[in-house]
C-alpha positions in Angstrom: -14.4 23.9 42.6 -16.3 21.5 40.1 -16.9 18.3 41.4 -19.2 15.3 40.2 -20.7 12.5 42.3 -21.5 9.3 40.5 -24.4 6.7 42.4 -26.3 4.1 41.6 -24.1 1.2 40.9 -24.5 -2.4 42.4 -24.5 -6.1 41.8 -26.9 -7.2 39.2 -27.2 -10.2 37.3 -26.8 -10.6 33.4 -29.8 -9.4 31.6 -30.3 -7.0 34.7 -31.1 -3.1 34.6 -29.1 -0.3 36.5 -29.7 3.6 36.2 -26.7 5.6 37.1 -26.7 9.2 38.1 -24.2 12.0 38.1 -24.5 15.2 40.4 -22.6 18.2 39.2 -21.4 20.5 41.7 -20.8 23.5 39.0 -22.3 26.9 38.5 -23.5 26.4 35.1 -24.1 23.3 34.3 -26.0 23.2 30.6 -23.1 24.5 28.7 -20.9 21.5 29.2 -21.1 18.2 27.1 -21.0 15.5 29.8 -19.7 11.8 29.5 -20.1 8.6 31.2 -16.7 6.6 31.2 -15.4 3.3 32.9 -12.7 1.6 34.0 -12.4 -2.2 34.4 -9.6 -3.8 36.6 -6.2 -3.9 34.6 -7.7 -1.8 31.7 -7.8 1.7 30.9 -10.7 4.1 31.4 -12.6 4.1 28.2 -15.7 6.5 27.0 -19.2 4.9 27.5 -21.5 7.6 26.5 -21.9 11.1 25.9 -24.2 13.7 25.3 -24.3 17.3 23.9 -24.3 20.6 25.8 -28.0 22.4 26.2 -30.9 20.0 25.5 -29.0 17.2 25.2 -29.8 16.4 21.6 -26.8 14.8 20.3 -25.3 11.6 21.7 -22.9 9.0 21.1 -22.0 5.7 22.4 -19.2 2.9 22.3 -19.9 0.3 20.0 -19.8 -2.3 22.9 -22.8 -0.4 24.7 -25.2 0.8 21.4 -28.9 -0.2 22.2 -28.2 -1.1 25.4 -27.6 2.1 27.2 -29.0 5.7 27.1 -27.4 8.7 28.3 -29.7 11.7 29.5 -29.4 15.1 31.5 -31.4 17.2 33.6 -29.6 20.6 33.3 -32.2 22.2 36.2 -31.3 19.3 38.6 -27.3 19.4 37.2 -27.6 15.6 37.0 -26.7 13.2 33.8 -27.8 9.8 34.0 -26.8 6.4 32.2 -29.5 3.8 31.8 -27.9 0.4 31.3 -29.9 -2.4 30.2 -29.2 -6.3 29.2 -26.3 -5.6 31.2 -23.8 -8.2 30.6 -20.3 -9.5 32.6 -18.1 -7.3 30.7 -19.8 -4.3 31.6 -18.5 -4.7 35.4 -16.3 -1.5 35.7 -16.4 1.4 37.9 -18.5 4.1 36.1 -17.5 8.0 36.4 -18.8 11.0 34.7 -17.0 14.2 33.7 -17.0 16.9 31.5 -16.4 15.7 27.8 -13.9 18.3 27.0 -11.3 19.5 29.5 -12.1 16.9 32.3 -11.6 17.7 35.8 -10.6 15.6 38.8 -12.0 12.5 38.4 -14.6 11.4 41.4 -14.8 8.0 43.1 -17.2 6.7 40.4 -19.8 4.0 41.1 -19.1 0.2 41.0 -21.2 -1.8 38.8 -20.6 -5.3 39.1 -22.5 -7.9 36.5 -22.4 -11.2 37.9 -24.5 -14.4 38.2 
């Protein structure tokens, strides 16, 4: 059964940084494009960043995080990362990872709170 476990969230002041990790329990990880998503209270889940399969040479970001967030992957470790810099209060949300296409059941996510 495919499962993703997110970690690395926390409370950070505006302008701070966090690095999220997503560990995948999946037999073959590198063949899937992966994404980070977030859901703020009262809002729908939205895409934050996606990375192509294989070496991850192609990435795409939501306009709201371009230039601040960086997605990357380590296929040997079966992990996807999200480096978040210059965090803003509006980045506060629960962050999830999943396959970009045909997503599986969502994990518990990791809470990111940006507040002074």
